[in-house]
Steps between C-alpha positions, in 0.01 A plus 500: 500500500314229696464158337336176614663156507433458128672829423181683413504874572248567773592852610767750597664617820656836566737600782539869575773640725491853631839653417401863558740544792792338316428710192496815711829399667664439162379840387649670804829319447513614137430857606769483770755361253410771249544774761835351605622485139392861449680604818823327397478633147475859621781492758768735366756513783597134465564286195296181535583236241355151467733238350410156372668182619799559269548855625347674198290815533128419505339822626595821672354818638527872429778530757711251305479716189591811700793332679640285217400721206371218278146475370345166596478394136878544469589255774211255517658157463853634556729352763527676834869542415405796276476714816843398632837652416723337236744411778232315695377321189855386427532368856167317484339711774145496351489120490648484850226729635228287342659183637518646852139622490389160370694319775437733796176665394642851503815695428586867555788692348615860462712615209507658157222441245477616139229713340389472139733787398801324653522728804544339839313550824553370853221259590368282776352182350283238670424185299238261636417156361131435424452143616224282356303221667773252402757698700690612191561860395255584222641849460652794684394842623773764490464831684765761419547833677712777349745597775707743291420803718611315813815379325587857395442622856727227640769593247481868600513405869801274449679777311419752772618274780820414315577870445404589856717224646803610296454871575433430867768241561783705347489804734434284807801285414704817455393630841599168655837516325578858609404413856749214492772734369434749779516221756844406369617856575428436868366853561435541875134525600367387157451130578148544631386702198671270254332199660160665459575583134611142432200350679254712305676425172488128579128530579429664164702237313318224690166649387610464138612142564161412655327646194716285273419186696126580503496547122690173456239297689191663346 
């Protein structure tokens, strides 16, 4: 409205701003966000769970239902602790993970997790804080990978190596022992052969020792 000095209405003014480009940009952003949400929702190899600031389940994807076994409606609003083992809950591990992610921005851990039926699976978990404009964590994104197959393979490998080491070390040690007994008999002309037997036995035993040290430092 346009008024004169006496306050009498004398006309109107109108200001028009072309926001076509901004509107188009907002539309593209909405489409991009929708595609991203659809992508996350349909990932099935990883459980992707969004937690609120208190660590309660807000949303999750199809992979979370496959990995954890819960339907989203069953855990929405539940504490993240529902996915941890009773032992970890008793030790306060869930709260400690949230505190670390809140303080450092990210935390990664590997260990046992619990499915809806109570069964356990070996998992790699990455928890990332979602930081707002004020610098505070407004929530968390948790990505969980089921590593059970790898854990079973490692267990089989460890069992194989332990059996192999025992079965291999025993005869080599026996060979070394018999060689020592023969040396004590002082049989003429046998020293050279006994030395070769002992050297080779020592080499084989050293190979086992190197394997043990390698496994220790892995």
